[in-house]
N, CA, C and O atoms as a GROMACS GRO file, in nm:
protein
  348
    1MET      N    1  -1.244  -5.217   6.823
    1MET     CA    2  -1.207  -5.157   6.832
    1MET      C    3  -1.180  -5.065   6.957
    1MET      O    4  -1.273  -5.001   7.007
    2SER      N    5  -1.022  -5.059   7.019
    2SER     CA    6  -1.061  -5.018   7.124
    2SER      C    7  -0.965  -4.856   7.200
    2SER      O    8  -0.842  -4.857   7.202
    3TYR      N    9  -1.011  -4.788   7.231
    3TYR     CA   10  -0.929  -4.652   7.227
    3TYR      C   11  -1.006  -4.606   7.369
    3TYR      O   12  -1.123  -4.624   7.403
    4ILE      N   13  -0.886  -4.536   7.441
    4ILE     CA   14  -0.887  -4.478   7.554
    4ILE      C   15  -0.868  -4.368   7.580
    4ILE      O   16  -0.777  -4.319   7.513
    5GLU      N   17  -0.938  -4.271   7.685
    5GLU     CA   18  -0.884  -4.070   7.710
    5GLU      C   19  -0.990  -4.094   7.793
    5GLU      O   20  -1.100  -4.151   7.798
    6THR      N   21  -0.895  -4.010   7.871
    6THR     CA   22  -0.937  -3.978   8.013
    6THR      C   23  -1.041  -3.783   8.019
    6THR      O   24  -1.024  -3.676   7.961
    7ALA      N   25  -1.112  -3.823   8.095
    7ALA     CA   26  -1.140  -3.642   8.126
    7ALA      C   27  -1.229  -3.607   8.257
    7ALA      O   28  -1.327  -3.669   8.298
    8LYS      N   29  -1.178  -3.508   8.304
    8LYS     CA   30  -1.251  -3.492   8.426
    8LYS      C   31  -1.402  -3.412   8.406
    8LYS      O   32  -1.454  -3.365   8.304
    9VAL      N   33  -1.450  -3.419   8.549
    9VAL     CA   34  -1.571  -3.368   8.574
    9VAL      C   35  -1.587  -3.297   8.622
    9VAL      O   36  -1.588  -3.320   8.743
   10THR      N   37  -1.620  -3.108   8.569
   10THR     CA   38  -1.633  -2.992   8.641
   10THR      C   39  -1.730  -3.050   8.756
   10THR      O   40  -1.792  -3.154   8.776
   11SER      N   41  -1.703  -2.893   8.841
   11SER     CA   42  -1.793  -2.868   8.942
   11SER      C   43  -1.957  -2.890   8.860
   11SER      O   44  -2.018  -2.982   8.915
   12LYS      N   45  -2.016  -2.841   8.771
   12LYS     CA   46  -2.113  -2.831   8.666
   12LYS      C   47  -2.177  -2.976   8.667
   12LYS      O   48  -2.297  -2.969   8.640
   13GLY      N   49  -2.139  -3.089   8.686
   13GLY     CA   50  -2.091  -3.248   8.641
   13GLY      C   51  -2.089  -3.267   8.468
   13GLY      O   52  -2.130  -3.354   8.392
   14GLN      N   53  -2.025  -3.149   8.452
   14GLN     CA   54  -1.990  -3.162   8.240
   14GLN      C   55  -1.848  -3.182   8.228
   14GLN      O   56  -1.764  -3.130   8.301
   15VAL      N   57  -1.822  -3.271   8.116
   15VAL     CA   58  -1.690  -3.321   8.123
   15VAL      C   59  -1.715  -3.306   7.942
   15VAL      O   60  -1.821  -3.320   7.880
   16THR      N   61  -1.577  -3.274   7.889
   16THR     CA   62  -1.532  -3.221   7.750
   16THR      C   63  -1.484  -3.374   7.660
   16THR      O   64  -1.391  -3.450   7.685
   17ILE      N   65  -1.558  -3.378   7.581
   17ILE     CA   66  -1.507  -3.545   7.493
   17ILE      C   67  -1.368  -3.503   7.451
   17ILE      O   68  -1.344  -3.409   7.376
   18PRO      N   69  -1.299  -3.563   7.494
   18PRO     CA   70  -1.136  -3.516   7.420
   18PRO      C   71  -1.187  -3.568   7.217
   18PRO      O   72  -1.267  -3.648   7.170
   19LEU      N   73  -1.068  -3.451   7.145
   19LEU     CA   74  -1.109  -3.432   6.986
   19LEU      C   75  -1.071  -3.544   6.960
   19LEU      O   76  -1.130  -3.566   6.854
   20THR      N   77  -0.987  -3.670   6.992
   20THR     CA   78  -0.955  -3.757   6.956
   20THR      C   79  -1.098  -3.829   6.908
   20THR      O   80  -1.150  -3.836   6.797
   21ILE      N   81  -1.142  -3.878   7.040
   21ILE     CA   82  -1.286  -3.958   7.051
   21ILE      C   83  -1.398  -3.852   6.939
   21ILE      O   84  -1.437  -3.895   6.830
   22ARG      N   85  -1.439  -3.705   6.993
   22ARG     CA   86  -1.492  -3.626   6.895
   22ARG      C   87  -1.484  -3.694   6.704
   22ARG      O   88  -1.566  -3.749   6.630
   23ASP      N   89  -1.371  -3.660   6.693
   23ASP     CA   90  -1.326  -3.728   6.556
   23ASP      C   91  -1.384  -3.854   6.508
   23ASP      O   92  -1.444  -3.867   6.401
   24ILE      N   93  -1.366  -3.938   6.587
   24ILE     CA   94  -1.406  -4.118   6.571
   24ILE      C   95  -1.541  -4.086   6.557
   24ILE      O   96  -1.586  -4.089   6.443
   25LEU      N   97  -1.616  -4.056   6.649
   25LEU     CA   98  -1.789  -4.045   6.640
   25LEU      C   99  -1.834  -3.989   6.604
   25LEU      O  100  -1.951  -3.969   6.637
   26LYS      N  101  -1.743  -3.886   6.458
   26LYS     CA  102  -1.773  -3.730   6.366
   26LYS      C  103  -1.911  -3.618   6.472
   26LYS      O  104  -2.016  -3.555   6.457
   27LEU      N  105  -1.819  -3.656   6.565
   27LEU     CA  106  -1.934  -3.558   6.633
   27LEU      C  107  -1.906  -3.437   6.618
   27LEU      O  108  -1.786  -3.410   6.627
   28GLU      N  109  -2.002  -3.323   6.591
   28GLU     CA  110  -1.970  -3.137   6.524
   28GLU      C  111  -2.023  -3.101   6.673
   28GLU      O  112  -2.073  -3.179   6.754
   29PRO      N  113  -1.994  -2.931   6.691
   29PRO     CA  114  -2.049  -2.847   6.774
   29PRO      C  115  -2.250  -2.884   6.741
   29PRO      O  116  -2.311  -2.880   6.634
   30GLY      N  117  -2.298  -2.916   6.876
   30GLY     CA  118  -2.509  -2.923   6.849
   30GLY      C  119  -2.511  -3.086   6.821
   30GLY      O  120  -2.622  -3.141   6.826
   31SER      N  121  -2.384  -3.173   6.790
   31SER     CA  122  -2.418  -3.269   6.817
   31SER      C  123  -2.536  -3.367   6.967
   31SER      O  124  -2.541  -3.339   7.086
   32SER      N  125  -2.609  -3.475   6.893
   32SER     CA  126  -2.621  -3.504   7.038
   32SER      C  127  -2.606  -3.678   7.057
   32SER      O  128  -2.623  -3.778   6.987
   33VAL      N  129  -2.559  -3.644   7.205
   33VAL     CA  130  -2.528  -3.802   7.308
   33VAL      C  131  -2.592  -3.893   7.338
   33VAL      O  132  -2.644  -3.833   7.432
   34MET      N  133  -2.637  -3.992   7.344
   34MET     CA  134  -2.694  -4.076   7.424
   34MET      C  135  -2.610  -4.151   7.495
   34MET      O  136  -2.512  -4.209   7.448
   35PHE      N  137  -2.667  -4.154   7.675
   35PHE     CA  138  -2.525  -4.239   7.766
   35PHE      C  139  -2.632  -4.339   7.785
   35PHE      O  140  -2.753  -4.318   7.799
   36LYS      N  141  -2.547  -4.491   7.782
   36LYS     CA  142  -2.637  -4.567   7.839
   36LYS      C  143  -2.549  -4.666   7.937
   36LYS      O  144  -2.448  -4.728   7.903
   37VAL      N  145  -2.614  -4.667   8.073
   37VAL     CA  146  -2.515  -4.742   8.155
   37VAL      C  147  -2.586  -4.903   8.124
   37VAL      O  148  -2.703  -4.939   8.109
   38THR      N  149  -2.453  -4.979   8.124
   38THR     CA  150  -2.499  -5.080   8.174
   38THR      C  151  -2.418  -5.209   8.251
   38THR      O  152  -2.396  -5.136   8.348
   39ASP      N  153  -2.380  -5.286   8.276
   39ASP     CA  154  -2.295  -5.367   8.394
   39ASP      C  155  -2.165  -5.272   8.355
   39ASP      O  156  -2.146  -5.174   8.426
   40LYS      N  157  -2.085  -5.295   8.257
   40LYS     CA  158  -1.967  -5.284   8.262
   40LYS      C  159  -1.934  -5.106   8.271
   40LYS      O  160  -1.826  -5.059   8.307
   41GLY      N  161  -2.034  -5.042   8.236
   41GLY     CA  162  -2.014  -4.932   8.255
   41GLY      C  163  -2.102  -4.882   8.185
   41GLY      O  164  -2.189  -4.957   8.140
   42VAL      N  165  -2.107  -4.678   8.141
   42VAL     CA  166  -2.096  -4.634   8.005
   42VAL      C  167  -2.061  -4.624   7.903
   42VAL      O  168  -1.944  -4.615   7.868
   43VAL      N  169  -2.174  -4.624   7.823
   43VAL     CA  170  -2.133  -4.614   7.646
   43VAL      C  171  -2.206  -4.504   7.591
   43VAL      O  172  -2.326  -4.477   7.585
   44LEU      N  173  -2.084  -4.439   7.545
   44LEU     CA  174  -2.180  -4.314   7.481
   44LEU      C  175  -2.159  -4.324   7.371
   44LEU      O  176  -2.052  -4.369   7.330
   45SER      N  177  -2.292  -4.269   7.262
   45SER     CA  178  -2.335  -4.290   7.143
   45SER      C  179  -2.372  -4.154   7.066
   45SER      O  180  -2.449  -4.071   7.113
   46PRO      N  181  -2.314  -4.142   6.955
   46PRO     CA  182  -2.392  -4.019   6.901
   46PRO      C  183  -2.531  -4.110   6.818
   46PRO      O  184  -2.538  -4.212   6.750
   47CYS      N  185  -2.636  -3.999   6.874
   47CYS     CA  186  -2.766  -4.068   6.831
   47CYS      C  187  -2.820  -3.885   6.773
   47CYS      O  188  -2.773  -3.773   6.794
   48GLU      N  189  -2.951  -3.944   6.686
   48GLU     CA  190  -3.051  -3.748   6.649
   48GLU      C  191  -3.147  -3.756   6.715
   48GLU      O  192  -3.193  -3.863   6.756
   49ILE      N  193  -3.176  -3.685   6.728
   49ILE     CA  194  -3.296  -3.703   6.810
   49ILE      C  195  -3.368  -3.648   6.711
   49ILE      O  196  -3.312  -3.576   6.629
   50ILE      N  197  -3.557  -3.687   6.700
   50ILE     CA  198  -3.652  -3.673   6.616
   50ILE      C  199  -3.760  -3.660   6.650
   50ILE      O  200  -3.826  -3.757   6.685
   51GLU      N  201  -3.815  -3.521   6.652
   51GLU     CA  202  -3.919  -3.466   6.690
   51GLU      C  203  -4.035  -3.503   6.709
   51GLU      O  204  -4.090  -3.498   6.599
   52LYS      N  205  -4.119  -3.545   6.800
   52LYS     CA  206  -4.234  -3.597   6.737
   52LYS      C  207  -4.388  -3.534   6.722
   52LYS      O  208  -4.438  -3.514   6.833
   53PRO      N  209  -4.464  -3.503   6.625
   53PRO     CA  210  -4.567  -3.451   6.615
   53PRO      C  211  -4.614  -3.421   6.717
   53PRO      O  212  -4.535  -3.442   6.808
   54VAL      N  213  -4.734  -3.369   6.757
   54VAL     CA  214  -4.823  -3.345   6.848
   54VAL      C  215  -4.985  -3.384   6.813
   54VAL      O  216  -5.077  -3.444   6.868
   55PHE      N  217  -4.967  -3.327   6.712
   55PHE     CA  218  -5.119  -3.421   6.636
   55PHE      C  219  -5.071  -3.484   6.516
   55PHE      O  220  -4.963  -3.468   6.459
   56THR      N  221  -5.186  -3.574   6.480
   56THR     CA  222  -5.162  -3.624   6.346
   56THR      C  223  -5.151  -3.545   6.274
   56THR      O  224  -5.120  -3.428   6.293
   57ALA      N  225  -5.181  -3.608   6.163
   57ALA     CA  226  -5.220  -3.509   6.011
   57ALA      C  227  -5.387  -3.525   6.000
   57ALA      O  228  -5.444  -3.424   5.960
   58GLN      N  229  -5.447  -3.606   6.022
   58GLN     CA  230  -5.547  -3.629   6.049
   58GLN      C  231  -5.630  -3.521   6.185
   58GLN      O  232  -5.712  -3.430   6.176
   59GLU      N  233  -5.550  -3.595   6.327
   59GLU     CA  234  -5.639  -3.396   6.343
   59GLU      C  235  -5.561  -3.280   6.334
   59GLU      O  236  -5.575  -3.180   6.405
   60TRP      N  237  -5.503  -3.291   6.269
   60TRP     CA  238  -5.448  -3.117   6.226
   60TRP      C  239  -5.524  -3.067   6.093
   60TRP      O  240  -5.512  -2.946   6.072
   61ARG      N  241  -5.596  -3.135   6.004
   61ARG     CA  242  -5.718  -3.177   5.944
   61ARG      C  243  -5.834  -3.073   6.010
   61ARG      O  244  -5.874  -2.958   5.991
   62LYS      N  245  -5.860  -3.178   6.093
   62LYS     CA  246  -5.924  -3.130   6.193
   62LYS      C  247  -5.941  -2.997   6.268
   62LYS      O  248  -6.040  -2.925   6.286
   63ILE      N  249  -5.807  -2.986   6.309
   63ILE     CA  250  -5.765  -2.815   6.360
   63ILE      C  251  -5.845  -2.745   6.264
   63ILE      O  252  -5.962  -2.705   6.270
   64GLU      N  253  -5.752  -2.738   6.168
   64GLU     CA  254  -5.802  -2.642   6.099
   64GLU      C  255  -5.945  -2.609   6.046
   64GLU      O  256  -5.994  -2.496   6.035
   65ARG      N  257  -6.003  -2.733   6.016
   65ARG     CA  258  -6.154  -2.673   6.068
   65ARG      C  259  -6.193  -2.598   6.121
   65ARG      O  260  -6.263  -2.500   6.091
   66MET      N  261  -6.127  -2.655   6.263
   66MET     CA  262  -6.193  -2.578   6.385
   66MET      C  263  -6.198  -2.436   6.349
   66MET      O  264  -6.283  -2.347   6.360
   67VAL      N  265  -6.064  -2.446   6.297
   67VAL     CA  266  -6.005  -2.241   6.316
   67VAL      C  267  -6.088  -2.217   6.218
   67VAL      O  268  -6.132  -2.105   6.244
   68ALA      N  269  -6.138  -2.254   6.120
   68ALA     CA  270  -6.200  -2.202   6.023
   68ALA      C  271  -6.366  -2.131   6.067
   68ALA      O  272  -6.430  -2.028   6.046
   69GLU      N  273  -6.382  -2.276   6.148
   69GLU     CA  274  -6.507  -2.210   6.230
   69GLU      C  275  -6.477  -2.071   6.309
   69GLU      O  276  -6.564  -1.984   6.321
   70LYS      N  277  -6.384  -2.064   6.347
   70LYS     CA  278  -6.345  -2.000   6.461
   70LYS      C  279  -6.411  -2.033   6.543
   70LYS      O  280  -6.489  -1.956   6.598
   71GLY      N  281  -6.396  -2.175   6.579
   71GLY     CA  282  -6.440  -2.238   6.739
   71GLY      C  283  -6.347  -2.185   6.896
   71GLY      O  284  -6.273  -2.093   6.930
   72LYS      N  285  -6.424  -2.343   6.972
   72LYS     CA  286  -6.366  -2.278   7.117
   72LYS      C  287  -6.192  -2.278   7.134
   72LYS      O  288  -6.127  -2.372   7.086
   73ALA      N  289  -6.147  -2.201   7.182
   73ALA     CA  290  -6.017  -2.230   7.255
   73ALA      C  291  -5.957  -2.312   7.352
   73ALA      O  292  -6.009  -2.286   7.460
   74TYR      N  293  -5.859  -2.411   7.363
   74TYR     CA  294  -5.839  -2.493   7.409
   74TYR      C  295  -5.706  -2.385   7.534
   74TYR      O  296  -5.650  -2.279   7.510
   75LYS      N  297  -5.701  -2.461   7.644
   75LYS     CA  298  -5.605  -2.456   7.782
   75LYS      C  299  -5.474  -2.500   7.787
   75LYS      O  300  -5.375  -2.447   7.836
   76THR      N  301  -5.489  -2.610   7.725
   76THR     CA  302  -5.400  -2.763   7.701
   76THR      C  303  -5.424  -2.803   7.576
   76THR      O  304  -5.505  -2.765   7.491
   77VAL      N  305  -5.321  -2.906   7.579
   77VAL     CA  306  -5.305  -2.993   7.374
   77VAL      C  307  -5.437  -3.074   7.458
   77VAL      O  308  -5.543  -3.089   7.396
   78GLN      N  309  -5.424  -3.122   7.593
   78GLN     CA  310  -5.456  -3.212   7.597
   78GLN      C  311  -5.631  -3.248   7.578
   78GLN      O  312  -5.693  -3.347   7.541
   79ASN      N  313  -5.667  -3.124   7.622
   79ASN     CA  314  -5.828  -3.065   7.610
   79ASN      C  315  -5.839  -3.062   7.481
   79ASN      O  316  -5.940  -3.114   7.432
   80ALA      N  317  -5.756  -3.012   7.409
   80ALA     CA  318  -5.826  -3.016   7.290
   80ALA      C  319  -5.822  -3.160   7.206
   80ALA      O  320  -5.909  -3.205   7.132
   81LYS      N  321  -5.710  -3.211   7.235
   81LYS     CA  322  -5.718  -3.359   7.182
   81LYS      C  323  -5.829  -3.418   7.204
   81LYS      O  324  -5.869  -3.519   7.146
   82LYS      N  325  -5.895  -3.347   7.304
   82LYS     CA  326  -6.035  -3.459   7.409
   82LYS      C  327  -6.142  -3.395   7.266
   82LYS      O  328  -6.240  -3.454   7.222
   83HIS      N  329  -6.101  -3.297   7.228
   83HIS     CA  330  -6.230  -3.212   7.197
   83HIS      C  331  -6.255  -3.317   7.052
   83HIS      O  332  -6.345  -3.394   7.020
   84ILE      N  333  -6.092  -3.260   6.969
   84ILE     CA  334  -6.094  -3.370   6.811
   84ILE      C  335  -6.153  -3.429   6.807
   84ILE      O  336  -6.263  -3.417   6.753
   85LYS      N  337  -6.073  -3.607   6.911
   85LYS     CA  338  -6.156  -3.702   6.906
   85LYS      C  339  -6.304  -3.732   6.936
   85LYS      O  340  -6.366  -3.838   6.928
   86SER      N  341  -6.333  -3.640   6.963
   86SER     CA  342  -6.505  -3.612   6.993
   86SER      C  343  -6.557  -3.619   6.825
   86SER      O  344  -6.658  -3.677   6.784
   87LEU      N  345  -6.460  -3.545   6.745
   87LEU     CA  346  -6.519  -3.471   6.590
   87LEU      C  347  -6.573  -3.572   6.529
   87LEU      O  348  -6.624  -3.558   6.418
   0.00000   0.00000   0.00000
């Protein structure tokens, strides 16, 4: 399939995706898109962003035990992870 549309870049670097293209890609308000730069140009694709949990299920169980014991407070996630690994 080949379809061509044009759009202008605003002073803020924004581009409105033409309605026809939004319909073809099934893009709705709030949809995420991915830009991939290739030798032939830029590819725009719909994508889904999945949030990766900061802690594993096993780490959460350890955290829940620490909270129940009213243990030490940590300033960063890294410090907390370091302590969790030591348990």
